[in-house]
C-alpha positions in Angstrom: 14.9 33.0 20.4 12.7 36.0 19.4 8.9 36.1 20.0 7.9 35.5 16.4 9.8 32.2 16.4 8.1 31.2 19.7 4.8 32.2 18.1 5.4 30.0 15.1 6.4 27.1 17.3 3.2 27.5 19.4 1.0 27.6 16.3 2.8 24.5 14.8 2.3 22.6 18.1 -1.3 23.6 18.1 -1.9 22.5 14.6 -0.1 19.2 15.4 -2.4 18.6 18.3 -5.5 19.3 16.1 -4.2 16.8 13.5 -3.4 14.2 16.2 -6.9 14.7 17.7 -8.6 14.2 14.3 -6.5 11.1 13.7 -7.5 9.6 17.0 -11.1 10.4 16.5 -11.1 8.7 13.1 -9.0 5.8 14.4 -11.6 5.0 17.1 -14.0 4.1 14.3 -11.8 1.7 12.6 -12.6 -2.0 13.4 -9.0 -3.1 13.6 -8.1 -0.5 16.2 -11.2 -1.2 18.3 -9.9 -4.8 18.7 -6.6 -3.7 20.2 -6.7 -4.8 23.8 -9.0 -7.7 23.1 -6.6 -9.8 21.0 -5.8 -13.4 21.9 -2.7 -13.3 24.1 -3.6 -10.1 25.9 -3.6 -11.0 29.6 -6.6 -10.1 31.7 -7.0 -11.3 35.3 -10.2 -10.3 37.1 -11.0 -11.4 40.6 -13.1 -9.9 43.4 -11.5 -6.6 44.4 -8.7 -7.0 41.9 -8.2 -6.6 38.2 -5.0 -6.7 36.1 -4.7 -6.1 32.3 -1.6 -6.5 30.3 -2.1 -6.1 26.5 1.0 -8.1 25.5 0.0 -9.0 21.9 -1.5 -5.6 21.3 1.7 -3.9 22.4 3.8 -6.1 20.2 1.6 -5.4 17.2 1.7 -1.7 17.7 5.5 -1.8 18.2 5.9 -3.8 15.0 3.7 -1.4 12.9 5.4 1.7 14.3 8.9 0.3 13.6 7.9 -0.6 10.1 6.4 2.8 9.4 9.4 4.7 10.8 11.8 2.5 8.8 9.9 3.2 5.6 9.8 7.0 6.3 13.5 7.1 7.2 14.5 5.2 4.0 12.4 7.6 1.9 14.0 10.6 3.5 17.5 9.3 3.0 17.2 9.1 -0.8 
């Protein structure tokens, strides 16, 4: 791999990180995404000197949405 290809790869990765950072910044302002981790079914145990948090429902919801999005994208690309 020559240096110009490595340079293009580094620039593409940098731009990807910038886009991801912008999306995460905007996503933090959306009310739906602020509720993740506080949904009914998320397990939270807090006792003196101990806390445990397991976002079961939030993980299932994110997994479902990502699977749906990837299936739609793959179906569109295979046409």
